[in-house]
Every structure is written in structure tokens, then in C-alpha cells.
Wavefront OBJ file of the C-alpha trace (Angstrom):
o trace
v 10.420 17.362 16.427
v 8.995 13.909 17.188
v 6.281 14.430 14.581
v 8.872 15.368 11.970
v 10.922 12.271 12.786
v 7.801 10.106 12.613
v 6.801 11.666 9.295
v 10.295 11.072 7.867
v 10.255 7.448 9.044
v 6.828 6.955 7.490
v 8.014 8.418 4.185
v 11.119 6.249 4.256
v 9.031 3.146 4.912
v 6.666 4.087 2.073
v 9.600 4.608 -0.292
v 11.082 1.251 0.723
v 7.732 -0.483 0.137
v 7.343 1.223 -3.243
v 10.857 0.139 -4.274
v 10.184 -3.426 -3.144
v 6.894 -3.477 -5.066
v 8.640 -2.194 -8.207
v 11.315 -4.893 -7.931
v 8.670 -7.580 -7.329
v 6.711 -6.368 -10.366
v 9.874 -6.526 -12.487
v 10.619 -10.032 -11.199
v 7.078 -11.121 -12.069
v 7.284 -9.556 -15.542
v 10.578 -11.261 -16.369
v 9.272 -14.573 -15.050
v 5.976 -14.282 -16.931
v 7.738 -13.603 -20.210
v 10.134 -16.502 -19.739
v 7.278 -18.841 -18.815
v 5.912 -18.451 -22.353
v 9.056 -19.880 -23.908
v 8.358 -23.555 -23.268
v 5.338 -23.427 -25.593
v 7.453 -21.556 -28.155
v 10.038 -24.335 -27.938
v 7.301 -26.970 -28.300
v 5.929 -25.259 -31.400
v 9.400 -25.121 -32.949
v 10.078 -28.724 -31.898
v 6.895 -29.942 -33.568
v 7.793 -28.181 -36.822
v 11.545 -28.844 -36.674
v 12.265 -25.098 -36.660
v 15.477 -23.581 -35.334
v 15.333 -21.954 -31.921
v 16.984 -18.787 -33.182
v 14.885 -16.428 -35.290
v 17.378 -13.595 -35.726
v 14.998 -11.369 -37.698
v 12.191 -11.647 -35.130
v 14.645 -11.172 -32.244
v 16.159 -8.035 -33.822
v 12.719 -6.544 -34.447
v 11.638 -7.304 -30.871
v 14.795 -5.748 -29.406
v 14.352 -2.613 -31.533
v 10.663 -2.229 -30.705
v 11.008 -2.913 -26.975
v 14.025 -0.606 -26.724
v 12.060 2.201 -28.417
v 9.195 1.632 -25.975
v 11.559 1.714 -22.995
v 13.246 4.908 -24.192
v 9.796 6.496 -24.601
v 9.249 5.684 -20.909
v 12.447 7.472 -19.917
v 14.782 4.477 -19.789
v 18.285 5.216 -21.121
v 18.727 3.522 -24.511
v 21.953 1.552 -23.905
v 20.639 0.062 -20.682
v 17.217 -0.697 -22.187
v 18.827 -2.458 -25.144
v 21.141 -4.451 -22.848
v 18.251 -5.611 -20.655
v 15.991 -6.503 -23.603
v 18.805 -8.395 -25.330
v 19.326 -10.322 -22.093
v 15.653 -11.322 -22.085
v 16.031 -12.634 -25.639
v 19.206 -14.512 -24.676
v 17.483 -16.050 -21.637
v 14.496 -17.053 -23.761
v 16.811 -18.641 -26.298
v 18.744 -20.492 -23.561
v 15.505 -21.865 -22.113
v 14.365 -23.086 -25.534
v 17.745 -24.644 -26.336
v 17.822 -26.494 -23.011
v 14.294 -27.805 -23.553
v 14.944 -28.990 -27.099
v 18.221 -30.646 -26.085
v 16.375 -32.526 -23.355
v 13.630 -33.578 -25.752
v 16.201 -34.674 -28.319
v 17.954 -36.837 -25.718
v 14.583 -38.337 -24.759
v 13.607 -38.783 -28.432
v 10.414 -36.978 -27.522
v 7.460 -37.163 -29.893
v 5.609 -34.110 -31.109
v 3.560 -32.262 -28.509
v -0.202 -31.922 -28.793
v -2.255 -28.852 -28.019
v 0.553 -26.368 -28.637
v -0.775 -22.849 -29.333
v -0.037 -21.395 -32.766
v 3.096 -19.283 -32.826
v 1.805 -16.459 -35.024
v -1.758 -16.086 -33.768
v -1.416 -16.968 -30.073
v 2.150 -17.078 -28.827
v 3.643 -13.983 -30.461
v 0.818 -11.708 -29.285
v 1.309 -13.114 -25.763
v 5.075 -12.555 -25.995
v 4.535 -9.010 -27.249
v 2.147 -8.290 -24.359
v 4.587 -9.812 -21.859
v 7.428 -7.768 -23.342
v 5.351 -4.586 -23.043
v 4.646 -5.443 -19.390
v 8.341 -6.083 -18.834
v 9.285 -2.711 -20.365
v 6.729 -0.972 -18.158
v 8.054 -2.761 -15.069
v 11.643 -2.000 -16.071
v 10.876 1.710 -16.337
v 9.079 1.668 -12.981
v 11.896 -0.252 -11.259
v 14.879 1.600 -12.730
v 15.494 3.856 -9.758
v 14.671 1.080 -7.286
v 17.457 -0.982 -8.870
v 20.037 1.601 -7.813
v 18.791 1.679 -4.221
v 19.041 -0.921 -1.534
v 19.711 -4.617 -1.781
v 17.865 -5.321 -5.023
v 20.309 -7.863 -6.429
v 19.575 -10.257 -3.589
v 15.810 -9.783 -4.103
v 16.208 -10.978 -7.691
v 18.898 -13.607 -7.115
v 16.773 -16.726 -6.715
v 15.103 -18.009 -9.857
v 11.335 -18.500 -9.740
v 10.026 -22.057 -9.658
v 10.207 -23.745 -13.030
v 12.986 -21.557 -14.385
v 16.558 -22.737 -14.265
v 19.109 -20.696 -12.360
v 21.271 -20.172 -15.453
v 18.345 -18.836 -17.507
v 17.322 -16.548 -14.641
v 20.878 -15.262 -14.270
v 21.021 -14.448 -17.986
v 17.732 -12.544 -17.708
v 18.649 -10.554 -14.601
v 22.414 -9.959 -14.751
v 21.965 -7.192 -17.324
v 19.934 -5.128 -14.846
v 23.132 -3.988 -13.125
v 24.568 -1.526 -13.066
v 21.352 0.410 -13.459
v 21.707 4.005 -14.609
v 21.525 6.545 -11.779
v 20.627 9.584 -13.893
v 17.242 10.978 -12.960
v 17.042 8.914 -9.755
v 16.980 10.468 -6.299
v 19.721 9.392 -3.926
v 18.690 6.242 -2.018
l 1 2 3 4 5 6 7 8 9 10 11 12 13 14 15 16 17 18 19 20 21 22 23 24 25 26 27 28 29 30 31 32 33 34 35 36 37 38 39 40 41 42 43 44 45 46 47 48 49 50 51 52 53 54 55 56 57 58 59 60 61 62 63 64 65 66 67 68 69 70 71 72 73 74 75 76 77 78 79 80 81 82 83 84 85 86 87 88 89 90 91 92 93 94 95 96 97 98 99 100 101 102 103 104 105 106 107 108 109 110 111 112 113 114 115 116 117 118 119 120 121 122 123 124 125 126 127 128 129 130 131 132 133 134 135 136 137 138 139 140 141 142 143 144 145 146 147 148 149 150 151 152 153 154 155 156 157 158 159 160 161 162 163 164 165 166 167 168 169 170 171 172 173 174 175 176 177 178 179
């Protein structure tokens, strides 16, 4: 009986560690994607381009949602989470450009090209985020995950982080074992 109890405790601890790792990976993926947006804003600032690129955003949402669904993520939730990432990215860029406008900032040097460098990096970061989202889906319905994702990583504003993470809840329970 003691061995069974020990085995169950060990399994529970392993499951808790796996859930925590999945949430940490999701946190890192969201943060990594958002960290690319300052260079995007700089590129747009230098070329006096609008922050919003509705066509690119729509294509990214559609593609990332398809990828998430292929990984078993329910479509409405996947779309909601991906749209939140776009909204957070947009909010970060708007805040940066408003600050630069107030400072009458000059053009930035050494900004990577949007088409050849930044978009491929964004696409890779989005793919990583979708993978992490699929892996963390069931962990998001178990335990105290909201508090694990509450604090924004260094360098990201709390409002941007809240936009990016608020859409994670409620996470769909279908296909997830009871916590």
C-alpha cells in the first residue's frame, strides 16, 4: 500500500512538473514573439509606415489558427489566442511609436529588413507559440496557471502582457484529463 501511495505521489509530482514546464514554455514563446516587435516598430518608424497591416495580420491569424487546429487545438480558442498575440504586438508597436513621436526621435540605424529578416523570425516565433499553446492547453485548465502567467516579463509592459495572455482563459477542457 505504501508503494502504491509513493508511486501515485511520484506520478502526481511528475504531472505537476510537466504542467509547469508547459506553462513556462508558453510564457517564453509569447515573450519571445513580443520581443521581436520593437524592431518591427523601428522599421515602420524609419519608413513612416502604419503600425497596422490588416492584410498581413489576417493572413497570420488564418495560418497560425490552421496550424493550431492541426495540433488538436480547438479552432475558436486558437483564433482567440492568436488574435490576442496580434493585438498585443500592435499595442507594443503603437506605444513605442507614440513615445518616439513625443521624443521627436530620429530614424534608427541597423534595423533588420522587415521582409527578409523580421517576418521570417516572426513566423518562426509564431510557430513556436502555436506548438507551446498546443502543449500547454490541458495545463491551462489545471492548477494555478493564471498566477504563473500574471507578471509580465522584463521589458514588456503589463498592459501588453495582459492583452497577450488574457485570451488563454478559459481554456477548453475537451480532451484534457481531470486535474
